[in-house]
DOZAZA-390385 format. One record per residue (C-alpha): residue number from 0; residue in one letter; x, y, z. Coordinates in steps of 0.5 Angstrom, whole numbers, plus 2048, in hexadecimal, padded with zeros to 3 digits. Layout:
BEGIN
i aa u v w
NUM A X Y Z
...
END
This chain:
BEGIN
i aa u v w
0 M 81D 801 805
1 I 818 800 80B
2 L 818 804 811
3 P 81B 7FF 816
4 S 815 800 81B
5 L 810 7FD 816
6 Y 80E 7F6 817
7 I 808 7F2 815
8 D 803 7EF 81A
9 K 7FC 7ED 81B
10 S 7F7 7F2 819
11 H 7F0 7F2 81C
12 G 7EB 7EF 817
13 K 7F0 7F0 811
14 G 7F5 7EB 811
15 R 7FC 7EE 812
16 G 7FE 7F5 812
17 V 804 7F9 812
18 F 805 7FD 819
19 T 80B 801 81C
20 S 80F 800 823
21 S 810 807 824
22 A 80D 80E 822
23 I 80E 811 81B
24 A 80D 818 819
25 A 809 81B 814
26 Q 80B 81B 80D
27 T 810 815 80E
28 I 812 810 809
29 I 812 80A 80C
30 E 813 805 806
31 I 816 805 7FF
32 S 815 7FF 7FB
33 P 816 7FD 7F4
34 V 810 7FA 7F0
35 I 80F 7F5 7EB
36 V 80B 7F8 7E5
37 M 807 7F4 7E1
38 S 803 7F5 7DA
39 H 7FB 7F5 7D9
40 E 7FB 7EE 7D7
41 E 7FF 7EC 7DD
42 R 7FA 7F0 7E1
43 Q 7F4 7EC 7DE
44 L 7F7 7E5 7E0
45 L 7F9 7E8 7E7
46 D 7F2 7EA 7E8
47 K 7F0 7E3 7E8
48 T 7F5 7E1 7EE
49 A 7F5 7E3 7F5
50 L 7FB 7E8 7F3
51 H 7F5 7ED 7F1
52 D 7F4 7F0 7F8
53 Y 7FB 7F1 7F8
54 I 7FD 7F5 7F1
55 F 7FD 7FC 7F0
56 E 7FB 800 7E9
57 W 801 802 7E6
58 G 803 808 7E1
59 K 800 80E 7DF
60 E 7FB 80B 7DB
61 T 7FA 806 7E1
62 N 7FA 800 7DB
63 Q 7FF 7FC 7DF
64 C 800 7FA 7E6
65 C 805 7F8 7EB
66 M 807 7F4 7F1
67 A 80A 7F8 7F6
68 M 810 7F5 7FA
69 G 811 7F6 802
70 Y 80B 7F7 806
71 I 807 7FB 801
72 P 802 7F5 800
73 V 801 7F4 807
74 Y 7FF 7FB 809
75 N 7F7 7FB 80A
76 H 7F2 800 807
77 S 7EF 806 80B
78 Y 7EB 80B 808
79 T 7EE 80F 80E
80 S 7F5 80D 80D
81 N 7FB 80F 810
82 C 800 80E 80B
83 E 800 80F 803
84 Y 803 80C 7FD
85 E 807 80F 7F8
86 M 809 80C 7F1
87 D 80F 80D 7ED
88 F 80E 80B 7E6
89 E 815 80C 7E4
90 E 819 809 7EA
91 K 814 803 7EA
92 I 813 804 7F2
93 M 80D 806 7F7
94 R 80E 80A 7FD
95 I 80A 80A 803
96 K 80A 810 807
97 T 806 812 80E
98 I 801 818 80D
99 R 801 819 815
100 K 804 817 81B
101 I 804 810 81C
102 E 804 80D 823
103 T 808 807 826
104 G 804 801 825
105 E 7FF 804 820
106 E 7FE 800 819
107 L 7FF 804 813
108 F 7FA 804 80D
109 I 7FA 807 806
110 N 7F4 808 802
111 Y 7F3 803 7FC
112 N 7F0 809 7F8
113 G 7F7 80C 7F7
114 D 7F5 813 7FB
115 W 7F5 812 802
116 N 7EF 815 803
117 N 7EB 812 7FD
118 E 7E4 80F 7FF
119 K 7E3 80C 7F9
120 H 7DF 805 7FA
121 L 7E5 7FF 7FA
122 W 7E4 7F8 7F6
123 F 7E4 7F4 7FC
124 E 7DF 7F8 800
125 V 7D8 7F5 802
126 K 7D3 7FA 800
END
């Protein structure tokens, strides 16, 4: 399920991103997508490819990884994200939920660290 108002467009300085064509209320689930779960061994192989930047750690022990379907790989990162992602290990799905009201035309961001307000340095940032 992807909210019908969501669309992919150019994101200033970030390639592509996910945007909305209408306002969205806080605490709204805007996407539910299945994931493809991969083993630790498969992750080691993926880490050597361009897919490294699009996979998520998976499982309670974070010893697996997953590739989310839908728009999830296209959401850009922000330390002041307006959305958060939730992982359902049993159902093998991810949900994206707004954490505040989103305005028409606004880009939707998640925090790649997992928690929407986590300020831990990320692997792709230049120090």
